[in-house]
TORMIBA-330780 format. One record per residue: residue number from 1; residue in one letter; x, y, z of N, C-alpha, C in turn. Coordinates in steps of 0.02 Angstrom, whole numbers. Layout:
residues N
<atom NUM, A, <X, Y, Z>, <X, Y, Z>, <X, Y, Z>>,
...
//
This chain:
residues 116
<atom 1, M, <774, -745, -20>, <730, -727, 33>, <745, -657, 59>>,
<atom 2, G, <779, -617, 18>, <795, -549, 39>, <734, -504, 38>>,
<atom 3, I, <739, -450, 76>, <687, -400, 78>, <717, -334, 55>>,
<atom 4, T, <684, -302, 7>, <706, -237, -18>, <653, -186, 0>>,
<atom 5, R, <674, -131, 32>, <628, -78, 51>, <643, -17, 7>>,
<atom 6, I, <591, 5, -28>, <598, 60, -76>, <561, 121, -49>>,
<atom 7, N, <595, 178, -50>, <567, 241, -26>, <544, 238, 46>>,
<atom 8, P, <590, 218, 92>, <570, 217, 162>, <557, 287, 189>>,
<atom 9, G, <505, 294, 227>, <489, 358, 258>, <496, 353, 333>>,
<atom 10, M, <468, 401, 368>, <473, 402, 441>, <435, 344, 473>>,
<atom 11, R, <377, 326, 443>, <335, 274, 473>, <327, 211, 432>>,
<atom 12, Y, <341, 215, 367>, <331, 156, 324>, <370, 163, 260>>,
<atom 13, C, <374, 109, 222>, <404, 110, 155>, <348, 112, 104>>,
<atom 14, A, <359, 148, 49>, <309, 150, -4>, <301, 82, -37>>,
<atom 15, T, <357, 47, -45>, <357, -18, -78>, <405, -64, -41>>,
<atom 16, V, <384, -126, -30>, <427, -177, -2>, <424, -238, -48>>,
<atom 17, V, <483, -264, -66>, <487, -323, -108>, <515, -380, -66>>,
<atom 18, H, <478, -436, -64>, <501, -496, -29>, <492, -554, -77>>,
<atom 19, N, <547, -589, -91>, <546, -642, -141>, <517, -615, -206>>,
<atom 20, D, <464, -643, -231>, <435, -620, -294>, <369, -584, -283>>,
<atom 21, T, <361, -551, -225>, <300, -514, -210>, <317, -442, -195>>,
<atom 22, V, <277, -396, -223>, <286, -324, -215>, <226, -297, -176>>,
<atom 23, Y, <240, -269, -118>, <188, -242, -74>, <189, -166, -79>>,
<atom 24, I, <131, -137, -92>, <126, -64, -101>, <86, -35, -42>>,
<atom 25, A, <116, 14, -8>, <82, 48, 47>, <22, 87, 20>>,
<atom 26, G, <-23, 105, 64>, <-80, 145, 45>, <-59, 209, 10>>,
<atom 27, Q, <-88, 221, -48>, <-72, 280, -88>, <-131, 327, -87>>,
<atom 28, V, <-116, 391, -77>, <-168, 443, -77>, <-148, 498, -126>>,
<atom 29, A, <-194, 541, -142>, <-182, 594, -191>, <-138, 649, -164>>,
<atom 30, D, <-101, 680, -209>, <-64, 741, -192>, <-114, 799, -194>>,
<atom 31, T, <-106, 848, -152>, <-150, 906, -146>, <-224, 887, -152>>,
<atom 32, P, <-247, 844, -107>, <-315, 818, -113>, <-371, 870, -108>>,
<atom 33, A, <-360, 924, -71>, <-413, 973, -61>, <-435, 1004, -127>>,
<atom 34, K, <-392, 1003, -176>, <-407, 1035, -240>, <-434, 985, -291>>,
<atom 35, K, <-447, 922, -271>, <-465, 871, -320>, <-530, 835, -301>>,
<atom 36, D, <-571, 821, -352>, <-631, 781, -342>, <-611, 707, -347>>,
<atom 37, I, <-660, 661, -342>, <-645, 590, -342>, <-611, 568, -407>>,
<atom 38, T, <-630, 597, -462>, <-599, 578, -526>, <-525, 595, -526>>,
<atom 39, A, <-508, 656, -508>, <-438, 677, -507>, <-398, 639, -455>>,
<atom 40, Q, <-428, 629, -396>, <-392, 591, -344>, <-380, 519, -366>>,
<atom 41, T, <-429, 487, -396>, <-421, 418, -418>, <-366, 413, -471>>,
<atom 42, K, <-365, 459, -519>, <-312, 459, -570>, <-244, 467, -537>>,
<atom 43, D, <-239, 512, -490>, <-176, 524, -454>, <-153, 462, -416>>,
<atom 44, V, <-199, 431, -380>, <-183, 373, -339>, <-163, 313, -383>>,
<atom 45, L, <-199, 301, -436>, <-182, 245, -481>, <-115, 256, -515>>,
<atom 46, R, <-99, 318, -532>, <-33, 334, -560>, <21, 317, -509>>,
<atom 47, K, <9, 334, -446>, <58, 319, -393>, <64, 245, -380>>,
<atom 48, V, <9, 208, -381>, <11, 135, -373>, <53, 105, -429>>,
<atom 49, E, <40, 126, -490>, <77, 99, -547>, <151, 114, -542>>,
<atom 50, A, <169, 174, -521>, <239, 193, -512>, <272, 152, -457>>,
<atom 51, A, <237, 140, -402>, <264, 101, -346>, <275, 29, -367>>,
<atom 52, V, <228, 0, -404>, <234, -68, -429>, <295, -73, -476>>,
<atom 53, K, <302, -24, -519>, <359, -22, -565>, <425, -17, -527>>,
<atom 54, A, <426, 25, -474>, <487, 32, -433>, <506, -34, -401>>,
<atom 55, G, <456, -77, -389>, <469, -142, -360>, <487, -195, -411>>,
<atom 56, G, <492, -176, -475>, <512, -222, -527>, <454, -260, -558>>,
<atom 57, S, <394, -233, -553>, <336, -267, -581>, <298, -219, -626>>,
<atom 58, S, <235, -235, -641>, <193, -192, -683>, <120, -200, -661>>,
<atom 59, K, <78, -155, -686>, <8, -158, -664>, <-26, -222, -688>>,
<atom 60, K, <-2, -253, -741>, <-33, -316, -763>, <-19, -374, -715>>,
<atom 61, K, <28, -364, -669>, <45, -416, -620>, <18, -401, -550>>,
<atom 62, I, <-25, -350, -545>, <-56, -335, -480>, <-103, -392, -464>>,
<atom 63, L, <-95, -420, -404>, <-135, -476, -382>, <-199, -455, -347>>,
<atom 64, T, <-193, -404, -305>, <-251, -382, -265>, <-246, -308, -249>>,
<atom 65, M, <-303, -277, -242>, <-307, -206, -223>, <-361, -197, -170>>,
<atom 66, Q, <-345, -157, -120>, <-395, -137, -71>, <-406, -63, -81>>,
<atom 67, I, <-467, -45, -94>, <-484, 25, -108>, <-527, 51, -50>>,
<atom 68, Y, <-505, 106, -21>, <-541, 138, 34>, <-569, 204, 8>>,
<atom 69, L, <-635, 212, 13>, <-668, 274, -5>, <-695, 307, 58>>,
<atom 70, S, <-686, 373, 62>, <-713, 408, 121>, <-789, 412, 117>>,
<atom 71, D, <-817, 403, 57>, <-890, 407, 49>, <-909, 362, -10>>,
<atom 72, M, <-951, 312, 3>, <-971, 266, -50>, <-1010, 299, -107>>,
<atom 73, R, <-1032, 360, -96>, <-1064, 396, -152>, <-1015, 410, -207>>,
<atom 74, D, <-950, 403, -193>, <-897, 413, -244>, <-881, 348, -282>>,
<atom 75, F, <-916, 293, -266>, <-901, 228, -296>, <-904, 230, -372>>,
<atom 76, A, <-956, 258, -400>, <-964, 260, -473>, <-910, 304, -505>>,
<atom 77, G, <-895, 360, -475>, <-843, 404, -502>, <-774, 371, -500>>,
<atom 78, M, <-760, 336, -446>, <-696, 300, -441>, <-694, 245, -494>>,
<atom 79, N, <-748, 206, -500>, <-749, 151, -549>, <-742, 175, -621>>,
<atom 80, A, <-768, 234, -637>, <-762, 261, -705>, <-688, 269, -723>>,
<atom 81, V, <-647, 291, -676>, <-575, 299, -688>, <-541, 230, -685>>,
<atom 82, Y, <-556, 191, -635>, <-526, 125, -625>, <-536, 81, -686>>,
<atom 83, D, <-597, 80, -712>, <-613, 36, -768>, <-573, 53, -831>>,
<atom 84, K, <-554, 115, -840>, <-511, 135, -896>, <-438, 117, -883>>,
<atom 85, W, <-419, 116, -820>, <-349, 105, -801>, <-330, 31, -797>>,
<atom 86, V, <-373, -10, -770>, <-356, -80, -755>, <-341, -119, -819>>,
<atom 87, D, <-292, -164, -815>, <-275, -208, -871>, <-332, -258, -879>>,
<atom 88, K, <-369, -253, -933>, <-430, -294, -943>, <-415, -369, -943>>,
<atom 89, A, <-356, -388, -966>, <-338, -460, -970>, <-309, -486, -905>>,
<atom 90, N, <-293, -441, -859>, <-259, -461, -797>, <-288, -424, -736>>,
<atom 91, K, <-353, -429, -726>, <-384, -393, -671>, <-365, -425, -604>>,
<atom 92, P, <-348, -383, -555>, <-333, -409, -488>, <-397, -424, -449>>,
<atom 93, T, <-389, -459, -393>, <-445, -462, -346>, <-451, -392, -316>>,
<atom 94, R, <-510, -377, -289>, <-520, -309, -264>, <-573, -308, -211>>,
<atom 95, A, <-563, -265, -163>, <-614, -249, -113>, <-619, -173, -109>>,
<atom 96, T, <-679, -148, -102>, <-689, -77, -94>, <-733, -67, -33>>,
<atom 97, V, <-708, -26, 14>, <-745, -14, 76>, <-746, 61, 90>>,
<atom 98, E, <-795, 81, 129>, <-799, 150, 153>, <-762, 155, 219>>,
<atom 99, S, <-721, 208, 225>, <-682, 216, 286>, <-662, 289, 293>>,
<atom 100, R, <-658, 312, 354>, <-628, 378, 365>, <-555, 373, 350>>,
<atom 101, L, <-528, 420, 313>, <-457, 419, 295>, <-419, 469, 339>>,
<atom 102, A, <-355, 475, 328>, <-311, 515, 373>, <-333, 587, 381>>,
<atom 103, T, <-358, 617, 327>, <-386, 685, 331>, <-451, 687, 291>>,
<atom 104, P, <-495, 733, 307>, <-558, 737, 270>, <-549, 753, 195>>,
<atom 105, D, <-491, 780, 176>, <-480, 797, 106>, <-469, 735, 63>>,
<atom 106, Y, <-445, 681, 92>, <-435, 620, 53>, <-502, 587, 39>>,
<atom 107, K, <-513, 571, -24>, <-573, 537, -44>, <-560, 463, -58>>,
<atom 108, I, <-496, 445, -71>, <-479, 377, -90>, <-408, 360, -67>>,
<atom 109, E, <-399, 297, -48>, <-333, 270, -33>, <-332, 199, -61>>,
<atom 110, I, <-276, 180, -92>, <-271, 112, -121>, <-208, 78, -97>>,
<atom 111, V, <-216, 15, -76>, <-161, -30, -57>, <-160, -85, -109>>,
<atom 112, A, <-100, -107, -129>, <-95, -158, -181>, <-39, -208, -166>>,
<atom 113, V, <-45, -267, -195>, <6, -319, -193>, <13, -346, -264>>,
<atom 114, A, <76, -353, -287>, <88, -377, -355>, <139, -433, -354>>,
<atom 115, A, <136, -475, -405>, <188, -525, -416>, <245, -490, -454>>,
<atom 116, K, <305, -516, -447>, <361, -486, -482>, <367, -511, -552>>,
//
């Protein structure tokens, strides 16, 4: 029943492992002002996968993902990248919503939970 906190920051941890569950904090793109939805989605999914791996799991064990888009007009562009990335045999549950993000430069943020 231990809790492991990976990459703790000033306000949150990037990854928290409790029992056999890996919780991933919201991931956003690096240098978002220079990236369109395709580049930001690739960046964010890479970071989600790295955080899941840091927690001792893999993308095929992701249980659920919450995807926040700053503009639903980016839905198709995000899905074009997501559909290539997701493990076809082990798709997680997913919700995608439109929301204002921390800065106007962010187009996407993803939160995930995985089994270990």
